[in-house]
Structures are given as C-alpha cells and as structure tokens.
N, CA, C and O atoms as a printed pandas DataFrame, in Angstrom:
     atom_number atom_name residue_name chain_id  residue_number  x_coord  y_coord  z_coord
0              1         N          UNK        A               1    0.562   -1.023   -0.036
1              2        CA          UNK        A               1   -0.183    0.276    0.308
2              3         C          UNK        A               1    0.370    1.083   -0.154
3              4         O          UNK        A               1   -0.122    1.994   -0.819
4              5         N          UNK        A               2    1.827    0.875    0.171
5              6        CA          UNK        A               2    2.490    2.169    0.582
6              7         C          UNK        A               2    3.968    2.794   -0.041
7              8         O          UNK        A               2    4.578    3.835    0.203
8              9         N          UNK        A               3    4.360    1.126   -1.381
9             10        CA          UNK        A               3    5.148    1.352   -2.268
10            11         C          UNK        A               3    5.476    2.501   -3.180
11            12         O          UNK        A               3    4.987    2.741   -4.284
12            13         N          UNK        A               4    6.091    2.946   -2.737
13            14        CA          UNK        A               4    6.768    2.750   -4.105
14            15         C          UNK        A               4    6.394    2.162   -5.858
15            16         O          UNK        A               4    6.364    1.032   -6.346
16            17         N          UNK        A               5    6.139    3.610   -6.467
17            18        CA          UNK        A               5    5.920    3.173   -8.189
18            19         C          UNK        A               5    7.883    2.453   -8.692
19            20         O          UNK        A               5    8.229    1.518   -9.415
20            21         N          UNK        A               6    8.708    3.494   -7.848
21            22        CA          UNK        A               6    9.993    2.588   -8.654
22            23         C          UNK        A               6   10.748    0.962   -8.466
23            24         O          UNK        A               6   11.475    0.228   -9.135
24            25         N          UNK        A               7    9.962    0.941   -6.910
25            26        CA          UNK        A               7   10.285   -0.455   -6.530
26            27         C          UNK        A               7    9.048   -1.467   -7.448
27            28         O          UNK        A               7    9.193   -2.312   -8.331
28            29         N          UNK        A               8    7.821   -0.909   -6.753
29            30        CA          UNK        A               8    7.318   -2.022   -7.533
30            31         C          UNK        A               8    7.488   -2.174   -9.363
31            32         O          UNK        A               8    7.409   -3.302   -9.849
32            33         N          UNK        A               9    7.694   -1.096  -10.171
33            34        CA          UNK        A               9    8.708   -2.226  -11.265
34            35         C          UNK        A               9    9.919   -2.288  -11.444
35            36         O          UNK        A               9   10.330   -2.534  -12.578
36            37         N          UNK        A              10   10.887   -2.066  -10.293
37            38        CA          UNK        A              10   11.536   -2.530  -10.096
38            39         C          UNK        A              10   12.750   -2.056  -10.355
39            40         O          UNK        A              10   13.766   -2.748  -10.419
40            41         N          UNK        A              11   12.699   -1.102  -10.481
41            42        CA          UNK        A              11   14.085    0.244  -10.890
42            43         C          UNK        A              11   14.572    0.052  -10.035
43            44         O          UNK        A              11   14.294   -0.818   -9.210
44            45         N          UNK        A              12   16.020    1.340   -9.986
45            46        CA          UNK        A              12   16.915    1.292   -8.203
46            47         C          UNK        A              12   16.072    2.240   -8.028
47            48         O          UNK        A              12   15.339    2.805   -8.839
48            49         N          UNK        A              13   16.242    2.410   -6.722
49            50        CA          UNK        A              13   15.780    3.337   -5.813
50            51         C          UNK        A              13   16.277    3.204   -4.558
51            52         O          UNK        A              13   16.584    2.215   -3.892
52            53         N          UNK        A              14   16.319    5.177   -4.208
53            54        CA          UNK        A              14   16.874    5.432   -2.681
54            55         C          UNK        A              14   15.857    5.891   -1.818
55            56         O          UNK        A              14   14.695    5.485   -1.792
56            57         N          UNK        A              15   16.255    6.571   -1.270
57            58        CA          UNK        A              15   15.810    7.627   -0.254
58            59         C          UNK        A              15   14.145    8.477   -0.455
59            60         O          UNK        A              15   13.249    8.786    0.330
60            61         N          UNK        A              16   14.370    8.627   -2.016
61            62        CA          UNK        A              16   12.915    9.588   -2.256
62            63         C          UNK        A              16   11.387    7.938   -2.353
63            64         O          UNK        A              16   10.197    8.009   -2.660
64            65         N          UNK        A              17   12.292    6.648   -1.908
65            66        CA          UNK        A              17   10.961    6.499   -2.081
66            67         C          UNK        A              17   10.981    5.519   -0.691
67            68         O          UNK        A              17   10.803    4.304   -0.773
68            69         N          UNK        A              18   11.210    6.184    0.529
69            70        CA          UNK        A              18   10.683    6.690    1.140
70            71         C          UNK        A              18   10.158    7.850    1.754
71            72         O          UNK        A              18    9.515    7.959    2.798
72            73         N          UNK        A              19   10.597    8.838    0.804
73            74        CA          UNK        A              19    9.047    9.630    0.876
74            75         C          UNK        A              19    8.088    9.714    0.401
75            76         O          UNK        A              19    7.273   10.464    0.938
76            77         N          UNK        A              20    7.747    9.078   -0.690
77            78        CA          UNK        A              20    6.776    8.883   -1.066
78            79         C          UNK        A              20    5.995    7.511   -0.663
79            80         O          UNK        A              20    5.249    7.022   -1.511
80            81         N          UNK        A              21    6.129    6.919    0.514
81            82        CA          UNK        A              21    5.695    6.058    1.445
82            83         C          UNK        A              21    5.113    6.905    2.647
83            84         O          UNK        A              21    4.182    6.365    3.244
84            85         N          UNK        A              22    5.455    7.960    3.025
85            86        CA          UNK        A              22    5.091    8.994    4.225
86            87         C          UNK        A              22    4.528   10.012    3.488
87            88         O          UNK        A              22    3.854   10.835    4.107
88            89         N          UNK        A              23    4.645   10.120    2.425
89            90        CA          UNK        A              23    3.346   10.538    1.413
90            91         C          UNK        A              23    1.986   10.029    1.492
91            92         O          UNK        A              23    1.029   10.776    1.699
92            93         N          UNK        A              24    1.869    8.631    1.315
93            94        CA          UNK        A              24    1.152    7.742    1.497
94            95         C          UNK        A              24    0.196    7.782    2.925
95            96         O          UNK        A              24   -1.024    7.945    2.943
96            97         N          UNK        A              25    1.262    7.552    4.346
97            98        CA          UNK        A              25    1.490    8.483    5.407
98            99         C          UNK        A              25    0.814    9.061    6.013
99           100         O          UNK        A              25    0.550    9.084    7.215
100          101         N          UNK        A              26    0.557    9.466    5.356
101          102        CA          UNK        A              26   -0.022   11.728    5.581
102          103         C          UNK        A              26   -1.306   11.458    5.402
103          104         O          UNK        A              26   -2.222   11.777    6.159
104          105         N          UNK        A              27   -1.432   10.448    3.687
105          106        CA          UNK        A              27   -2.167   10.691    3.089
106          107         C          UNK        A              27   -3.968    9.677    4.943
107          108         O          UNK        A              27   -5.129    9.661    5.353
108          109         N          UNK        A              28   -3.078    9.360    5.036
109          110        CA          UNK        A              28   -3.424    7.676    5.882
110          111         C          UNK        A              28   -4.203    8.464    7.533
111          112         O          UNK        A              28   -5.245    8.316    8.172
112          113         N          UNK        A              29   -3.018    9.262    7.631
113          114        CA          UNK        A              29   -4.193   11.048    9.039
114          115         C          UNK        A              29   -4.421   11.288    8.565
115          116         O          UNK        A              29   -5.522   10.739    8.594
116          117         N          UNK        A              30   -4.449   12.246    7.242
117          118        CA          UNK        A              30   -5.314   12.757    7.115
118          119         C          UNK        A              30   -6.869   13.073    6.694
119          120         O          UNK        A              30   -7.645   14.028    6.713
120          121         N          UNK        A              31   -6.845   11.020    6.113
121          122        CA          UNK        A              31   -8.667   10.544    5.684
122          123         C          UNK        A              31   -9.149    9.488    7.350
123          124         O          UNK        A              31  -10.222    9.108    7.820
124          125         N          UNK        A              32   -7.932    9.377    7.705
125          126        CA          UNK        A              32   -8.157    7.794    8.616
126          127         C          UNK        A              32   -8.451    7.207    8.240
127          128         O          UNK        A              32   -9.313    6.618    8.892
128          129         N          UNK        A              33   -8.184    6.663    6.916
129          130        CA          UNK        A              33   -8.858    6.170    6.200
130          131         C          UNK        A              33   -7.610    4.968    5.520
131          132         O          UNK        A              33   -6.626    5.599    5.135
132          133         N          UNK        A              34   -7.454    3.423    5.302
133          134        CA          UNK        A              34   -6.566    3.200    4.693
134          135         C          UNK        A              34   -6.244    2.984    3.287
135          136         O          UNK        A              34   -7.129    2.391    2.671
136          137         N          UNK        A              35   -5.225    3.305    2.627
137          138        CA          UNK        A              35   -5.121    3.394    1.167
138          139         C          UNK        A              35   -5.050    2.057    0.443
139          140         O          UNK        A              35   -4.294    1.096    0.582
140          141         N          UNK        A              36   -6.152    2.313   -0.436
141          142        CA          UNK        A              36   -6.224    0.887   -1.712
142          143         C          UNK        A              36   -7.233    0.620   -1.444
143          144         O          UNK        A              36   -7.894    0.181   -2.385
144          145         N          UNK        A              37   -8.144    0.736    0.308
145          146        CA          UNK        A              37   -8.528    0.023    0.527
146          147         C          UNK        A              37  -10.043   -0.750   -0.525
147          148         O          UNK        A              37  -10.658   -1.736   -0.117
148          149         N          UNK        A              38  -10.333   -0.125   -1.689
149          150        CA          UNK        A              38  -10.860   -0.194   -2.509
150          151         C          UNK        A              38  -10.370   -1.942   -3.527
151          152         O          UNK        A              38  -11.018   -2.874   -4.004
152          153         N          UNK        A              39   -9.293   -1.672   -3.452
153          154        CA          UNK        A              39   -8.572   -2.301   -4.303
154          155         C          UNK        A              39   -8.444   -4.424   -3.459
155          156         O          UNK        A              39   -9.209   -4.697   -2.534
156          157         N          UNK        A              40   -7.922   -5.003   -3.739
157          158        CA          UNK        A              40   -8.436   -6.765   -3.067
158          159         C          UNK        A              40   -7.256   -7.460   -3.305
159          160         O          UNK        A              40   -6.744   -8.191   -2.457
160          161         N          UNK        A              41   -6.768   -7.257   -4.487
161          162        CA          UNK        A              41   -4.732   -7.507   -3.911
162          163         C          UNK        A              41   -3.743   -6.675   -4.096
163          164         O          UNK        A              41   -3.575   -5.472   -3.899
164          165         N          UNK        A              42   -3.107   -7.552   -4.517
165          166        CA          UNK        A              42   -1.394   -6.787   -3.840
166          167         C          UNK        A              42   -0.971   -6.108   -5.231
167          168         O          UNK        A              42   -0.345   -5.139   -5.662
168          169         N          UNK        A              43   -1.556   -6.999   -5.577
169          170        CA          UNK        A              43   -1.585   -7.190   -7.494
170          171         C          UNK        A              43   -2.224   -5.680   -8.178
171          172         O          UNK        A              43   -1.513   -4.846   -8.738
172          173         N          UNK        A              44   -3.895   -5.542   -7.963
173          174        CA          UNK        A              44   -4.107   -4.670   -8.161
174          175         C          UNK        A              44   -3.798   -3.028   -7.860
175          176         O          UNK        A              44   -4.166   -2.078   -8.551
176          177         N          UNK        A              45   -2.685   -2.987   -6.101
177          178        CA          UNK        A              45   -2.661   -1.706   -6.147
178          179         C          UNK        A              45   -1.181   -1.518   -6.690
179          180         O          UNK        A              45   -1.115   -0.290   -6.756
180          181         N          UNK        A              46   -0.102   -1.949   -7.068
181          182        CA          UNK        A              46    0.531   -2.157   -7.248
182          183         C          UNK        A              46    0.313   -1.993   -9.105
183          184         O          UNK        A              46    1.341   -1.499   -9.568
184          185         N          UNK        A              47   -0.375   -2.182   -9.824
185          186        CA          UNK        A              47   -1.002   -1.589  -11.229
186          187         C          UNK        A              47   -2.459   -0.179  -10.805
187          188         O          UNK        A              47   -3.222    0.518  -11.474
188          189         N          UNK        A              48   -2.308   -0.287  -10.054
189          190        CA          UNK        A              48   -2.864    1.293   -9.777
190          191         C          UNK        A              48   -1.844    2.663   -9.542
191          192         O          UNK        A              48   -1.534    3.697  -10.134
192          193         N          UNK        A              49   -1.578    2.020   -8.404
193          194        CA          UNK        A              49   -0.144    2.629   -8.482
194          195         C          UNK        A              49    1.264    3.316   -9.531
195          196         O          UNK        A              49    1.578    4.497   -9.680
196          197         N          UNK        A              50    2.030    1.807  -10.257
197          198        CA          UNK        A              50    1.945    2.444  -11.123
198          199         C          UNK        A              50    1.540    3.227  -12.387
199          200         O          UNK        A              50    2.444    3.620  -13.123
200          201         N          UNK        A              51    0.274    3.482  -12.695
201          202        CA          UNK        A              51   -0.883    4.307  -13.480
202          203         C          UNK        A              51   -0.563    5.375  -13.393
203          204         O          UNK        A              51   -0.280    6.222  -14.240
204          205         N          UNK        A              52   -0.613    5.387  -11.644
205          206        CA          UNK        A              52   -0.224    6.866  -11.185
206          207         C          UNK        A              52   -1.486    7.246  -10.344
207          208         O          UNK        A              52   -1.842    8.408  -10.144
208          209         N          UNK        A              53   -2.096    6.176   -9.895
209          210        CA          UNK        A              53   -3.210    6.540   -9.101
210          211         C          UNK        A              53   -3.008    6.924   -7.242
211          212         O          UNK        A              53   -2.173    6.251   -6.638
212          213         N          UNK        A              54   -3.521    7.614   -6.741
213          214        CA          UNK        A              54   -3.335    7.790   -5.675
214          215         C          UNK        A              54   -4.784    7.881   -4.848
215          216         O          UNK        A              54   -5.927    7.773   -5.292
216          217         N          UNK        A              55   -4.198    8.181   -3.129
217          218        CA          UNK        A              55   -5.933    8.078   -3.143
218          219         C          UNK        A              55   -6.600    9.382   -2.743
219          220         O          UNK        A              55   -6.049   10.303   -2.141
220          221         N          UNK        A              56   -8.373    9.317   -3.329
221          222        CA          UNK        A              56   -8.416   11.203   -2.809
222          223         C          UNK        A              56   -7.835   11.956   -1.703
223          224         O          UNK        A              56   -6.754   12.281   -1.212
224          225         N          UNK        A              57   -8.352   12.003   -1.643
225          226        CA          UNK        A              57   -7.780   13.753   -1.362
226          227         C          UNK        A              57   -9.169   14.169   -0.305
227          228         O          UNK        A              57  -10.109   14.797   -0.792
228          229         N          UNK        A              58   -9.175   13.861    0.776
229          230        CA          UNK        A              58  -10.472   14.531    1.830
230          231         C          UNK        A              58  -10.843   16.045    0.958
231          232         O          UNK        A              58  -10.115   16.929    0.505
232          233         N          UNK        A              59  -12.234   15.861    0.977
233          234        CA          UNK        A              59  -12.033   17.833    0.820
234          235         C          UNK        A              59  -12.240   18.616    1.846
235          236         O          UNK        A              59  -12.610   18.271    2.968
236          237         N          UNK        A              60  -11.918   20.045    1.333
237          238        CA          UNK        A              60  -12.166   21.423    3.035
238          239         C          UNK        A              60  -10.774   20.798    3.681
239          240         O          UNK        A              60  -10.827   20.967    4.899
240          241         N          UNK        A              61   -9.213   19.953    3.184
241          242        CA          UNK        A              61   -8.145   19.932    3.885
242          243         C          UNK        A              61   -7.376   21.388    3.459
243          244         O          UNK        A              61   -7.414   22.010    2.397
244          245         N          UNK        A              62   -6.829   21.605    4.432
245          246        CA          UNK        A              62   -5.693   22.693    4.631
246          247         C          UNK        A              62   -4.530   22.425    3.435
247          248         O          UNK        A              62   -3.676   21.561    3.636
248          249         N          UNK        A              63   -4.534   23.113    2.332
249          250        CA          UNK        A              63   -4.225   23.376    0.966
250          251         C          UNK        A              63   -2.637   23.163    1.206
251          252         O          UNK        A              63   -1.999   22.301    0.601
252          253         N          UNK        A              64   -2.101   24.003    2.111
253          254        CA          UNK        A              64   -0.305   23.110    2.292
254          255         C          UNK        A              64   -0.255   21.704    2.852
255          256         O          UNK        A              64    0.584   20.892    2.460
256          257         N          UNK        A              65   -0.768   21.547    3.371
257          258        CA          UNK        A              65   -0.966   20.004    3.894
258          259         C          UNK        A              65   -0.895   19.124    2.863
259          260         O          UNK        A              65   -0.039   18.243    2.785
260          261         N          UNK        A              66   -2.222   19.424    1.635
261          262        CA          UNK        A              66   -2.291   18.594    1.276
262          263         C          UNK        A              66   -0.822   18.386   -0.089
263          264         O          UNK        A              66   -0.226   17.355   -0.402
264          265         N          UNK        A              67   -0.612   20.079   -0.721
265          266        CA          UNK        A              67    0.448   19.903   -1.118
266          267         C          UNK        A              67    1.990   19.725   -1.101
267          268         O          UNK        A              67    2.896   19.891   -1.917
268          269         N          UNK        A              68    1.911   19.412   -0.118
269          270        CA          UNK        A              68    3.251   18.941    0.378
270          271         C          UNK        A              68    3.237   16.926    0.077
271          272         O          UNK        A              68    4.009   16.145   -0.478
272          273         N          UNK        A              69    1.763   16.779    0.884
273          274        CA          UNK        A              69    1.785   15.728    0.499
274          275         C          UNK        A              69    1.106   14.825   -1.258
275          276         O          UNK        A              69    1.115   13.605   -1.423
276          277         N          UNK        A              70    0.841   15.369   -1.809
277          278        CA          UNK        A              70    1.065   15.489   -3.075
278          279         C          UNK        A              70    1.903   14.974   -3.168
279          280         O          UNK        A              70    2.098   13.759   -3.201
280          281         N          UNK        A              71    2.961   16.311   -3.266
281          282        CA          UNK        A              71    4.572   16.036   -3.374
282          283         C          UNK        A              71    5.321   15.262   -3.156
283          284         O          UNK        A              71    6.321   14.847   -3.743
284          285         N          UNK        A              72    4.427   14.847   -1.511
285          286        CA          UNK        A              72    5.871   13.131   -1.480
286          287         C          UNK        A              72    5.749   12.415   -2.316
287          288         O          UNK        A              72    6.806   11.883   -2.655
288          289         N          UNK        A              73    4.311   11.934   -3.214
289          290        CA          UNK        A              73    3.905   11.172   -3.527
290          291         C          UNK        A              73    4.095   10.574   -4.940
291          292         O          UNK        A              73    3.662    9.552   -5.473
292          293         N          UNK        A              74    4.958   11.650   -5.383
293          294        CA          UNK        A              74    5.202   12.158   -6.933
294          295         C          UNK        A              74    5.142   11.450   -7.400
295          296         O          UNK        A              74    4.946   10.767   -6.395
296          297         N          UNK        A              75    5.095   10.381   -8.570
297          298        CA          UNK        A              75    5.287    9.654   -9.482
298          299         C          UNK        A              75    7.081    9.107  -10.498
299          300         O          UNK        A              75    7.687    8.144  -10.967
300          301         N          UNK        A              76    7.168   11.220  -10.200
301          302        CA          UNK        A              76    8.689   10.448  -10.706
302          303         C          UNK        A              76    9.291   11.321   -8.805
303          304         O          UNK        A              76    8.999   12.283   -8.093
304          305         N          UNK        A              77   10.107   10.301   -8.825
305          306        CA          UNK        A              77   10.712   10.678   -7.901
306          307         C          UNK        A              77   11.408   10.916   -7.602
307          308         O          UNK        A              77   11.718   10.697   -6.431
308          309         N          UNK        A              78   12.605   11.905   -8.935
309          310        CA          UNK        A              78   13.288   13.620   -8.559
310          311         C          UNK        A              78   12.373   14.576   -8.413
311          312         O          UNK        A              78   12.771   15.728   -8.244
312          313         N          UNK        A              79   11.327   14.365   -8.438
313          314        CA          UNK        A              79   10.228   15.407   -8.051
314          315         C          UNK        A              79    9.862   16.063   -6.930
315          316         O          UNK        A              79    9.656   17.274   -6.845
316          317         N          UNK        A              80    9.749   14.938   -5.726
317          318        CA          UNK        A              80    9.949   14.739   -4.610
318          319         C          UNK        A              80   10.346   15.234   -3.452
319          320         O          UNK        A              80   10.268   16.278   -4.100
320          321         N          UNK        A              81   10.767   15.611   -2.167
321          322        CA          UNK        A              81   11.251   16.622   -1.694
322          323         C          UNK        A              81   11.883   15.769   -1.141
323          324         O          UNK        A              81   11.647   14.571   -1.299
324          325         N          UNK        A              82   13.267   16.457   -0.010
325          326        CA          UNK        A              82   14.025   15.339    0.725
326          327         C          UNK        A              82   13.045   15.615    2.328
327          328         O          UNK        A              82   12.496   16.627    2.765
328          329         N          UNK        A              83   13.164   14.196    2.876
329          330        CA          UNK        A              83   12.602   14.305    4.351
330          331         C          UNK        A              83   13.759   15.365    5.100
331          332         O          UNK        A              83   13.711   14.975    6.266
332          333         N          UNK        A              84   14.444   16.129    5.071
333          334        CA          UNK        A              84   14.827   17.589    5.515
334          335         C          UNK        A              84   13.906   18.565    5.416
335          336         O          UNK        A              84   13.356   19.170    6.337
336          337         N          UNK        A              85   13.682   18.759    3.592
337          338        CA          UNK        A              85   12.495   19.824    3.544
338          339         C          UNK        A              85   11.553   19.638    3.813
339          340         O          UNK        A              85   10.896   20.679    3.805
340          341         N          UNK        A              86   10.865   18.584    4.164
341          342        CA          UNK        A              86    9.776   17.906    4.259
342          343         C          UNK        A              86    9.852   18.364    5.644
343          344         O          UNK        A              86    8.781   18.900    5.928
344          345         N          UNK        A              87   10.926   18.381    6.933
345          346        CA          UNK        A              87   10.807   18.540    7.961
346          347         C          UNK        A              87   10.697   20.253    8.227
347          348         O          UNK        A              87    9.790   20.656    8.955
348          349         N          UNK        A              88   11.569   21.141    7.665
349          350        CA          UNK        A              88   11.798   21.994    7.424
350          351         C          UNK        A              88    9.471   23.188    7.440
351          352         O          UNK        A              88    8.892   23.963    8.202
352          353         N          UNK        A              89    9.042   22.234    5.578
353          354        CA          UNK        A              89    7.803   22.407    5.421
354          355         C          UNK        A              89    6.851   22.334    6.490
355          356         O          UNK        A              89    6.169   23.272    6.902
356          357         N          UNK        A              90    6.853   21.197    6.895
357          358        CA          UNK        A              90    5.837   20.967    8.703
358          359         C          UNK        A              90    6.465   21.615    9.570
359          360         O          UNK        A              90    5.847   21.270   10.577
360          361         N          UNK        A              91    7.475   22.507   10.013
361          362        CA          UNK        A              91    7.430   22.754   10.896
362          363         C          UNK        A              91    7.441   24.640   10.639
363          364         O          UNK        A              91    7.285   25.523   11.483
364          365         N          UNK        A              92    7.590   24.707    9.747
365          366        CA          UNK        A              92    6.669   26.204    9.166
366          367         C          UNK        A              92    5.113   25.807    9.622
367          368         O          UNK        A              92    4.732   26.201   10.725
368          369         N          UNK        A              93    4.097   24.929    8.671
369          370        CA          UNK        A              93    2.362   25.289    8.981
370          371         C          UNK        A              93    2.834   24.958   10.093
371          372         O          UNK        A              93    2.636   25.988   10.737
372          373         N          UNK        A              94    3.634   23.789   11.222
373          374        CA          UNK        A              94    3.036   24.003   13.020
374          375         C          UNK        A              94    3.147   25.555   13.341
375          376         O          UNK        A              94    2.109   26.158   13.614
376          377         N          UNK        A              95    4.569   26.340   13.317
377          378        CA          UNK        A              95    4.541   27.543   13.355
378          379         C          UNK        A              95    3.687   28.383   13.320
379          380         O          UNK        A              95    3.420   29.246   14.156
380          381         N          UNK        A              96    3.144   28.125   12.182
381          382        CA          UNK        A              96    1.471   29.058   11.998
382          383         C          UNK        A              96    0.312   28.351   12.857
383          384         O          UNK        A              96   -0.792   28.893   12.814
384          385         N          UNK        A              97    0.438   27.376   13.510
385          386        CA          UNK        A              97   -0.382   27.034   13.985
386          387         C          UNK        A              97   -0.179   28.277   15.841
387          388         O          UNK        A              97    0.755   28.814   16.437
388          389         N          UNK        A              98   -1.503   28.170   15.999
389          390        CA          UNK        A              98   -1.911   28.821   18.104
390          391         C          UNK        A              98   -1.402   27.991   18.885
391          392         O          UNK        A              98   -1.557   28.337   20.056
392          393         N          UNK        A              99   -0.810   26.958   18.747
393          394        CA          UNK        A              99   -0.713   25.658   19.652
394          395         C          UNK        A              99    0.737   24.940   19.188
395          396         O          UNK        A              99    0.274   23.807   19.323
396          397         N          UNK        A             100    1.423   24.813   18.970
397          398        CA          UNK        A             100    2.165   24.291   18.370
398          399         C          UNK        A             100    2.864   23.092   18.677
399          400         O          UNK        A             100    3.382   23.232   19.785
400          401         N          UNK        A             101    3.095   22.044   18.219
401          402        CA          UNK        A             101    3.563   20.903   18.723
402          403         C          UNK        A             101    4.545   20.836   19.608
403          404         O          UNK        A             101    5.662   21.343   19.496
404          405         N          UNK        A             102    4.009   20.032   20.737
405          406        CA          UNK        A             102    5.573   19.979   22.166
406          407         C          UNK        A             102    6.621   18.771   21.669
407          408         O          UNK        A             102    6.349   17.703   21.120
408          409         N          UNK        A             103    7.620   19.198   21.969
409          410        CA          UNK        A             103    8.805   18.595   21.464
410          411         C          UNK        A             103    8.532   17.037   21.564
411          412         O          UNK        A             103    7.323   16.918   21.759
412          413         N          UNK        A             104    9.060   15.948   21.521
413          414        CA          UNK        A             104    8.957   14.707   22.059
414          415         C          UNK        A             104    8.832   14.807   23.093
415          416         O          UNK        A             104    7.711   14.815   23.603
416          417         N          UNK        A             105   10.380   14.967   24.055
417          418        CA          UNK        A             105   10.877   14.807   25.119
418          419         C          UNK        A             105    9.937   15.819   25.976
419          420         O          UNK        A             105    9.574   15.246   27.003
420          421         N          UNK        A             106    9.568   16.775   25.908
421          422        CA          UNK        A             106    8.659   17.569   26.649
422          423         C          UNK        A             106    6.757   16.601   27.185
423          424         O          UNK        A             106    6.028   16.854   28.144
424          425         N          UNK        A             107    6.603   15.667   26.197
425          426        CA          UNK        A             107    5.953   14.986   26.424
426          427         C          UNK        A             107    5.782   13.784   27.382
427          428         O          UNK        A             107    4.742   13.125   27.366
C-alpha cells in the first residue's frame, strides 16, 4: 500500500521511495482510512500505483498539507522533496498554529 512506483517496477530506488511512503502515510492521517482499501489484491495496488493512481484527497483540507502530501507521492522520484525539506515545511506549518506541537521529550 505504501510502496513507491519505482520499487513496484523493479527500478533502482533510494530515499525518495521512503518519501513516497511518507506521503501515503500523511494521507492515512488526514483521511483516517487505509490507502487503496477498494483494491483487493497486492497486484491491483501495484498496477494502480504504477498507473499513477493515488488515494483521493478528502475535501476541505489544509492546502499546504495537501500540497506537501502530493509532492511526496509524486510519480517522479526526482520531483519528491527530501526528508529535510519535508521536516522544514512541517515545522513552518506548525509554527503558524496557535499552539505548536510540543517536542517529544516534553511529553
């Protein structure tokens, strides 16, 4: 469910494949659903991902979060952000909140 297209296609891959997986995970958090739940087999998921299908973005979501999520799950691994860029963007988004997240150590 979280495997990047380049892995499904047995092409060389690296950290951008993990960024893709993180993008799918972001969708799970946003939607509170399992990705590709409508597909019944691993092969159906593989074919959908390789064909460019991504989970539908739930309506009325934060534009910045959606844009980051979609950048992470880009079909072109060279267009995906690095994890450092993802973290910077998430930190910037959290800084705009009235109550930022507490560091893990403070919990």
